[in-house]
Structures are given as structure tokens and as C-alpha cells.
N, C-alpha and C positions, 0 to 999 in steps of 0.2 A: 504494500500500500504506500503510495507516494504522499509524503507530508508536504503540504503547501507552506511556503515561507510567510504567508500572510493569512490572517483570519479576518472575516468580514462579519459585521453585525448591522442589523437594521434598527435604527434609532428614530423614535418619534420626536419631532421638533416641539419644544414647549410652547412656542409662539409662532404665529404666521403673520408677518408684516404685510401691509397693504401693497407695498412695492413687489414683494415676492409673489403675492397672490395674482396681481395683474400680470407680472412677467411670465409666470408659469402658464396662465391662461392663454396669453398671446403666443408664447412659444409653442405650446401644445397645438394650438390652432394652426400656426404656420407649418409645423412639422406634418400635421395631418393633411393640410392642403398640398404640400409638396408630394407626399405619398399618393394622394388622390390624382394629382396631375400626371405622375408617372404611370398610374393605372390607366388613365384615360388615353394617354399617348399609346400605350401598349394595346388598348382596345380599338385604336384606329381613329380617334378624334383628331382633327388637324390642329397642330400646335398653335397656328395663328388665330384660331377661334377660341382657345381656352380662356383667355382673359376676358373676352367679350361675353361668352356664354356663362361663365362661372362667377363673374364679379359684376361687370357692367350691367348686364341684363337682369341681374337679381337685386343688386343693391344701389345702382346708380340711375338707371333709366326710370322715368316716372311710372310707367306701367309695371315694370318688374318690382320696383320698390313698394308700390301700392299693394301688389299681390303678396309680397313677403310680409308686410305689416298686417295685412288682413289675416294671414295664417298665424301670425304671432299672437293675436288676441286670445284664442282658446288655448294655445300652448302656454301662455303665461299662467292661466288659471289652473291647468292640469299640473304644471310644475309646482305651483304653490300648494296644490292639493297633496301631492306626494311629499313635499318638504314638511308640511304641517303634520302629516301623519307620522313621518319618520322621526320627527322631533321627540315623539313619545314611543318610538320603536314599534309602531303599528304598521305592518307591511300591507299597504293598500294596493293590491294589484287588480282591483275591480274598478279602476277609474272609468273605463269605457262603459261599464254597466251603469254607473252613477251618472255619467254624461248622457246616456240614452234615456234614463229615467227623467233627467232634467229636461231634455228635449221633448219627451212625452208630456211632462207637466206643463211646459209652456204652450205646446200645441193644444192641449185639452182646454186651457183657459180661452184660447182663441176660438176653437171649434164650438164650444158650448156657451160662448158669450158671457163669461163670468165677469161680473162687476160692470161699472159704467165705462163707456168707450174712452173717456178721457184718462182713465186709470188702467186701461187694459194692458199697455206695455209694461209698466212697473209690476202689475200683478203677474204677468207672464214670467218676468225675471224672478220675482219672489217665489212663484210656484216651482220654477226650475231648481232653485237652491233648496227648497223644502223637499222636493222629490228626491234630489240627490242625497240629502242628509238622511231621509227616511230609508233609502236603499242600503246605506251603510250601517244603519242602526242594528240590524240583526247580527252581523258579524261582531259588532261592538258588544252586544248583550252576551253572545256566546263566549266571547273572550273574557268578559268580566265574571260571568257566572260559572262557566264550565271549563274555562281555559282551553277552548277550542281554537285551533290555529286559524287566524284571519286569512292566511295565505290560501287555504282551501276554500273557505266560505266566500270570500270576495271574488275569487275566480269563478266558482260555480254560479254565484248570483249574476255575474256578467253574462253567462250563457243564458240564464233565465230571462234577463233583461232583453237580450237580442231576440229570443223567441217571442217575448211579449211585443216587441217592436214589429216583428214579422206578422204576428197575429192581427195587430191593429191595421197595418198597411195592406194586408191582403183581405181584410175584413171590413169592419165598421167604418174605419177612417179612410178607406181608399177613395181617391178622387175618381168619380165615374166618368169624367171627361178625359181621363188619361189612361193609356194602356199599360203604363208602368206602375208598380206598387209605390205610391206616394200619396200623401194627404193633399187636400186642397190648400192653396196658398193663403197665407195670413193677409189681413187687410193692410192698407197703406198706413193707417194710424198705429198699427201694431208693429211697425218696423223701426229699427234704430236709424237715426238720421245719417245720411251719407255726408262725408266731409269734402266732397268735390275733388277727391284724389283717387281716381279709379273706383274700386269697390270698397275702399276703406270706410268704415262706419264709426259712429261714436262709441261703440263698444270698446274701442281702444282707451278712451278716457275712463271707462268703468274698470277696465283691467288695471290701469295705472293706479286708480284710486284704491282698488282692493289691495294691490301690492303694498301701497303705503300703509294701509290699515293693518295688514298682516305683519308688516315689518315692525310697526309700533307695538302690536300685540306680542310679537315674539321677542323683541329686544328691549322693550321699555316697560313692560307690565309685570305684575306679580304672576299672572297666568303663564307668561313666557318663561319666567324664572322657574316656576314649578315644573313646567314641561321639560325644561333642560335638565333639571334634577332627576326627573323620572326616566328620561332617556339615558342618563348616565348610569343610574343604579336605582331601580324602583324600590328595593328593599330598604336601602339607606334613606330614600326619600320618605317612605312610609314611617320609618322609625323617627324621622325628624319632624313628624306631624303634618307633612304635606298631604292634602286630600288626593291621593293617587287616582282613585276611581272617578271622581268628579273631573279632575283635570284631563284624564285620558278621554272621558266621554266628550268633553267640550272640544278638544282638539280633533278627535276623530269625526265628530259630527260636522265640524267646520271643514274638514277635508272633503267629506261627501258633498257638502253644500257648494264648495268651490268647483268640484267636478260637474255637479248639476248645473251651476251657473254657466259653465263653459258651453254646455248643450243649449241652454237658453239663448246665449249670445249668438251661437251658430244659426239657430232658427230665426231669430229676430234681426240678425245683422247681415247674413249672407245667403242662406238657403231659402228662407221665407216659406218653407214647408218641411214636413217631416219625411225623410227618406231613409232607406236602409243602408246608405253609404256614409252617413255622417259619423265622425268620431273614430274612424279606424286608426289603429296603432297609437291611440292617445295614452294608453297605459304605459307602453314602452317609452313614448316620448316624455311623459311626465316624470318617470323614474330617472331617465337619463338627464333631463334638465335639472332635477333636484340634486343629483349626485355631482354633476359638473359644477353647479352653483354652490356646492357645499352647504346646501339646505338654508342658504341665506336669501331672504325674499328679494332684496334689491339686486342681488347678483342674478336672479332668475330672469330679469328683464333682458340684459344683453345675451344671455344664454339662449333664451327662447327665440330671440331675433335671429341669432346665428343659426339655430336649428331650422327655423322657418326658411331662411335663405338656402340652406342645404337641401331641404325638401323641394323647394322651388327650382333649384338648379337641377336636381334629379329629374323632375318632370320635363324640363327643357331638353335635357340630354336624350331622354327616351323619345321625345317627339321629333327632334331635328336630326338625330344621328342613329336612331333605331337601336339604341343600346338595350340590352335585356334588363329585366328587373334584377337579375342576379348581380350584374355589374354595378348598377346604381346602388343597390343595397350594400355591396362590398365597398363602394366609394364612401357612402355614409358611415359605414362601420369603421373604416380606417380613420376618418376624421374624429369620430366620437371616441374611439379607443385611444387615439393620441391625446385628446383632451383629458381623458380619465387617467392615463399614465402620468401626464404632466401634473395633474392634481395630486396624485399619489406621492410623487417626489417633492411636491410642495410641502407635504406634511411629514415626510420621512427623509432621512438621509442614510447613506451607507458609510459606516465607519470602517476604516482599514487599519489593522494593527499588525506590526511585524512580530512574528513569533521569535522568542529567544532561542538561541541554539543550545 
């Protein structure tokens, strides 16, 4: 057996400065982009078109930027949803199910004419948040009462939510004037105002306001302190007199409400009707955004924007260059993995020590 002259140890950094955090994020993003460019050149994309298709058309051109910002809106909310739940170590992998229930709740308010017309839009958004919170309540109760893993229950409830969505779209809510399974369009007064910049709507301001509120709740309130203590060690938190059950319930219900609100914003801001294609891959997106942003609400904003641009670029590549879904997913995976690796080394360092002879 060969003895190495050096030993290596992985050490966690006690503090993470803002400069290091920004540097690792930018460095990881740059490394991922370089790997992605190499992949696209190998796949046959002309090198002279890479800058235009991956940056200019996604982040600079008015049409591309508007599309990226529109996609950013629900991504911000699902990223917040995952971050809020993970703060108390609750693995919410049913974000899509809660989003679908939120979309169903918003659509139900419109179809059944709940409340006065002047209040219909806020009632739709409120219903979406309440439906999302209600859909996560069962995993929460099973976790608190019977210690059932939320991983299993939230995943299974997402499947049930999609079946419920299908039942409504192929049944009572199907638009008789359309051959595809979708509901009737919501009214003009029930839609979020467009901002005059492509399809971008005022849901962007709602997402920004919610982010600020969640940031204040997480970083500046007693509830946020309790949640951080529970996430670090629930037994110690309980011994210190922190109301573990109540704090966990509030944070988890807030997570479900944020996912449901994302569905409501999609219905009232961009789709204007319930379809079976809304919200796909939002669970994966929310978890990735939360981890890359290190579960910090304000960091979720640039992370969601970057991921929205990545998804937008992937759609462009498939349309104009005929790339397969596998290549596009691999491109997205390379960039996301580079970001996650950079975030890992922002928190840890490798110490090398020479062994004595």
C-alpha cells in the first residue's frame, strides 16, 4: 500500500463573506457557461451564433428579456416555497401539486363567480394561496402526529393533484368550444395588468413584494429565529422552549401557500385559463433555486432570473437548431451543477497537511 506524503481534510468555513458568496456564484456560472458552450459546439451549433442565441436573445433583446422575466415570476415563488420549507428541514417535493391546486382554486373563483367583480382578482390570488396551503396540510399533520416522511406524502399528493386536474379538464370544466382539454378563459377584469413589455405582467411586483416579506420574516423576526433553530437541531430547540410544532406548521403552510400563489399568478398573468401543461418541472426548479441561493430569499431573485434565462435559451436552441431534449437538459444540468459545486466550495475548503516521515 502506497502512503501519500500529504493528507487532505474537508473543513467547513465558519463564515461566508458577501464578496466570497458573489464571487463563487459568478465563477460557478461562468464555468458552467463555458462547459455549456463546449457542449453546444460539439452538438453542431455554429460558434458565431452562440453569443446571440444564449445571451443577447435571452437577456438583452426586448422580446427575449420580457419572456425571461415572465418565466421568472413563478420561479421566484417556487424557490421561496422550497427555501421556507427547508429552513425547518421539511422536504417539500410536492411543489407542483400545490401549484396545480393553487391554479384550480383561482380558476374555481372565476368559473363560479365568487364575490363581487371588483374583488374577483384578489380573491383568485387569495384562493390560490389557500388551496396550496391546504394541499400541504396533510403531509404536515402526518409529520407532526405520526412522523410520516413528507418526502413520500408530498410526492404522492402531487400525483393526486394532477389526476384531479385531468378530471376537471376532461370533465366539468372543459371548454366546449375547444377540442383540447382546457377550461374557459378568465375575464379581462380577472387578469393581472400587462406592463407594456411583451407578456410581462404585474405579477412581477407581487413576486418582489412577497420576496421582501419572506426575507423580513426569515431574517428579522422571532419566527425566523425559531425556524433557524429548529432547522439546526429540533431537539435542542424544543429543550430551549421554542414552540417547534407551531413554528414548523407556520413555515410549512407558508411554503404551500407560496407554491399555490405561483399557480394563481400563472392563471391570472399569462395563461388566462387552466391547462394540463402549467407548472411542469417546478418542483425541480424550486429545489435547485433554493439550494443555489443558499435558502436566502433575496438571493432567490437573481437565481430565479438566471434559471429562467437558461430555460428560455433551451427553448430557443430546440426551435432554431433542432437540438434534442437530451442535449438541452444536459446543457442545463452542466450549468446548474457548476453553480452547486461552486456553492459547495464557498462553504468548505480543502486543507492539505504534509505527513511527517
